[in-house]
Structures are given as C-alpha cells and as structure tokens.
N, C-alpha and C positions, 0 to 999 in steps of 0.2 A: 447473579448477583455479587458482587465482592465486596470485600468490608476496607475504608478506606483506612490507608496507614494511621499507625498510634502518632499522636503528636501533632495531629494538624491542628491549626490555628481557630477555635470554635464559633469564632465572629469575621465574616471574611472582610479582608481589608484592601482588598483589589479587585482588580477586572477578573481576574483566573486565578482566585485563590488556589481551590483545589489542585491545578495542574503544576502551580509555582512552586518550583526550587525551593525558594524563601520559607516556605511555610512548613517544611518537615525537617528535623533535626538530624536525622540521618541522612539525609541528602544534602543539606545547606552546602558543607563544604568541600564536595566532590562533583563530578559531572557524570556520573555514571546515572543510567537510568532506571526506574524501575523495572523490572522483568515483566512482561506479559506473556503469557503462554497462551496458545491455540493448540487444542488438542496435544497436548504436551511440548510443542514446537516454541522454542522460548524468542523473544524480541525483547534485546537487551542484554543478554548474559556477557562472559565471558567468549564463550566459542566465536567461532568466525561468521562471518553475517548470513543472515536467515535469509533465505531465497523463495519467493512466489513468482510462478510461470506458467504460463500458461497461453490459450488464444487471448485476443481480444472480446469477441463475441463466441458464444455457443452456437455453431451454424448447423451442426448434425452429432449424431452420435459417434458415428466414424471417425471424424475430424478431432471432435475433443477427446477421445479415446487415444487415438493416434498420439497426439501430443500429450496428451498426459504421461502415459507412459514413455514416451522420450524424453519428458522433463524428468522425470521421476528419474531413469536410469542415470543422467548427466549430475544428478545431485540435489534438485530442486524439493523444498521441504513442503509447500503447500501450492495447491492449484489454483490460478485464477479462470475468470470465464463469466461472460457476464451471460445473463438470460432476457435482463431488462438493459437495454442502452440507450441513455440520453443523449440526442444528438440535435446537432445545429438545425438541421431541415426537418421539418416533418417527415417528408418523402423518403429519405434515409432509413436502412434497416433499422427496427427499431428492438430487434433480439426476439427470442423465440417464446418468449414469457414463461407460462408454465410449464410448457414442453420443455423447453431450457434447465428448466429446475430438475424435472424429470431426468432428464440425461446427466446432469452434473450429479443427482443422488447415486445414478446406475454407474458412473464413473468414480465416483468415490469408492464405492462397492469393489468395484473389481481391482482398483488401481492401488487404493489404501491412504491417497492425500487427502488433509482436508481441504476443503472450499473455501475459499475468498471470492464473494460475488455482491454486486455492487444491488442496492435497495433505493428505490427513487420516492418512493410514499410511505407516510407513516401507514396507511391502511394497509400496505403489504408487507410490514416488517413481520409481522409474525407468519406467512406462509412462506417467504421467502427466508425466517430465521430455522423455521423447520429443515431446511437443505444444509445452509450455510452453517459453517464454522465459524467464520468471522465474517459481519458485516461489513461493506463497503460504503460510505458514506461518499460521494463523489465531489469533484471539483465545483460543478455547477450548483451542487446542494448544501454545499458547506456553511450556506448560511440560512438553509431550509430548518429554522428552529424547531417546527413542531415533528419534523424528523429526527433533530438530534434528539429531543428528549425522549420519543418512541424506542430508538435505537437505544437509549442510556437504560430506558426502563426494561427493555427486554431481557437485558445482561451477557448479552453473547459479546466477544471482544469486536472492537470497532475500530476501523482501518479508516482514517479521515483524511481525504485529501485535502492540500490547501487550491482554492479558489486560484486563477493566474493572475487574478488583481487583489489580491488579499494581502493585508501587511501580518508582521509577525502575531501584533497585538490581536487582531481579526481573529487571525487563525486558533489562535490561545482559547480564546472566548469562545471559539465554536466547540472548542474539545469541552470547554468546561460545562457547555449546555447537557453535553451526555455527562460529566462527574457529578453535575448536582441531582442527577438520579441515580445514584448510588453506584454506578460504574466508572473505574478508573483503568478498565482494561483497553485502553486507548493506543492505537498504533499512526502517529503521525506520518503523511507522506506528503515529501515534496515532488511536484511532478511539473515544474518548471511555471515562467510566469511569464505575462506577456511587454517585451519589450520591442525596440525602433529596430533588434535583428532579426524578426520575423521575415524571413527570405529562403530560397532555394536550399538554402542550407541549416535550417534551423527552424523547427516550428513554435517551439518556446526558449525560454533562456533560461536551464536548470541552475538553481538561485543555492549555489554550493554555499555560501557564504550564511544564508539560514541553518545549515547542521551543527556546526558550532555555537551559532547563536540560540538556538534550540536545547542545546546538552548547558548553557549557563542559564536560561530563565526556567525550564520546566523539567518534570521527571518523567516526561513521557519518551519511549521509542521513539525514533524514527526511521523511515525505508525512505529510498528515493524511487521514482520514475522514470528511469530513463528514457522509455521507448515514446510518453507522450513528448517529453522535453525534446527529442531529437526529432522524431517524427520520420527519421530514413533508417533502416535497418544497419548502413553501414557506420551512422553516427554513434548506434547503442553501446557497444561494447566498450569506446572510450570513455562516455558518460557514465557509463556505470563505473568501473574502474576509479574516476575523478569524485562519485561521492561516497565509494567507499574509502579510498584515502579521507575526505574529509571527514569519517568518523560515521557514516549510515551503519544504523543497525541491520541494514539490510535493503534486498533490492525487490520490486513488482517489475518482474518483464515479461513484454508480449512475445509468443514464441510461434512460428509456423513448424508444418512437419516438411515442409519443401519448397523449392521455388515455386511450384503450382500455387500452392494456397497463398504465397504472397502475392501471386498476380490476380489471385480469383476470390480472396477473401471480400466478405461482405460490410467489412467493419475495418479500416488501420490496416490492411495489408502490407503497405509498403514499410510499416516499421519493426515489424515481425522479426525477429533472426533466428535461425536456424537452431537445432539442439547443438550440434558441435559447436556454434560459436556462445552458447550457453555455457557450456559445458569448460569452455576455455575462460570465461569471466569466474566460473566458481572455481577453478584450480587457483586461480590468482588470489581471491578472495580467501582461501582458507590458507593461505602464507602472512595473511597479513592478520596479527594479535590486535585485539582491539587498543589497546595502549599504543600501538604504532601507525594505526592508520591515520592519524591525523598528522604526522611527523614523515608518512612517506612521500617520496620523491615520485610524483606519477610520470608514468610510461608516457 
C-alpha cells in the first residue's frame, strides 16, 4: 500500500479529488504524471513508452510460454494474459481460471516478465493477486465498485480500463474508488469507445483526445490498448503509433506467436499481431522522447 503524495487537500472538494492534478502542488503546473512502478517497471517516467504484451487469453502453457519469450525478445517489459475472461456470451471461452494462473506463474518464473492479468470478482482478488504483479480491471468491470474498493485495499498496482461508453469523469471517478482505499498506483487504459464507426474496419474508436485530457485533469499515467480498439491485426500498428504520438505512457498489445495462433485462438485471435510487428512498434516508440510525443507528426 503506497502513501498519498504530500500536499493533498485534506477534505475532498470534487468527485475525484485524490487523482486530480489540481489537488497536488507538485503536479498543478505541469502535465507529467505520477510514476507508477510494477516490479521496477515505470509507467509515466521520462523514458520510452512502457510495453505490455502477450496473448488475449492463457490457453495453454506452450502457447503462453512461446508468446512470452517472443515479446520479451523484442523488448516488451510486462506480460499480459487472461486467466479469467469476461465474455459477451456465456457460451464463449471464459479462460482457464486457476489453471491459467498456475501457467502465468510458471511462465513468469521461466521468462522473468512481470504479469498483468484481469480479476473479475472481489472474492478473487487475493487468489489472482498472489500471481499478478498488476491487477487489471477490465472495461466491463470499470464501475464494479466493490471490486474497485477491493483491489484498492489489496495494494498491488491496478490497470484500470475505460468502459466503451464511459465519460472521462466517470472513468476518473472509478479510479477514485481505488484511491480512497489508499492505493494511488493506478494506470489508466484507453481501449476504445463505441461509436457509429463500428464496421468491418473498426471494432471501437480509439479516443486519442482523451490522452491529453487525462494529462490535464489527472496525475495518473495512461496507456492505450490498440488491439481492442482496432479489432483487426493490420490496424493495430498505426493505432499504437497514434496513441504514443498523442502522449500515451505505454501500450497493452495482444500478440500471437504465428499465423496459426491468430486463426485458432479461442479469444480475439484476429486482433493479435506478430512479434515482428510488435518489434517495429517498439523500435518507433523508443525514438519518441516524452516531450516530443504530442508534437509528433504521425506516420
């Protein structure tokens, strides 16, 4: 559990006081975020964007290990992978559950990448937290207030995804539920919003405007999820570069080991990019210092 920064207003005067930039004298006159560290990996620092990459869902030890090795080789700093998967249909693959957590623990031990994985239920926070280095609260759970409070009390860093219909204020209020439990180690994640453009070229609309808006209003670092926004692997690299160019502190990207995995994955295979494509995104992002990202002429 981390201490809140010095200079916080003792009595809240707004709906999200603890994550609000204006609350803290040290952040009030800048747009730099508070640095959040996951096992030593920084989100919001002065270095290149932080990259979280891996499979959408943990489907087997072999699949997860192969992808983990590949993403580490090309420069990703954290491994994503879902042991519990919230799905629109109850008949779709829901994840391997505890078996998936065991696989993630084994893969972390072998490959050495910290784990980001989703928790769905307040009752599961402790058992997922025994494996995770960062707890992900998915878009569907953004306003599951008992879950938000529980992950706040647990004390691990939290990756909080924006619901596809949430306003910025609603999103920051969700973060506040975590913060009021004493945990400011929160990383926001923009994953696309639902608009009329939902078609064969776009799963969701990646809201690039929200990235500088978060910078103005909040001290929290923000990453982008171009995979869920695009929904199609060929669209992911340009969406990723656009997010970094807009000032994102990092990316969370879905990766498949090869074309066969993309075709046969049990969850969101079509949006998984190949390791070589991730490598190109990472190489480009390393050339963009933080101060130049929002000024970058996008490719």
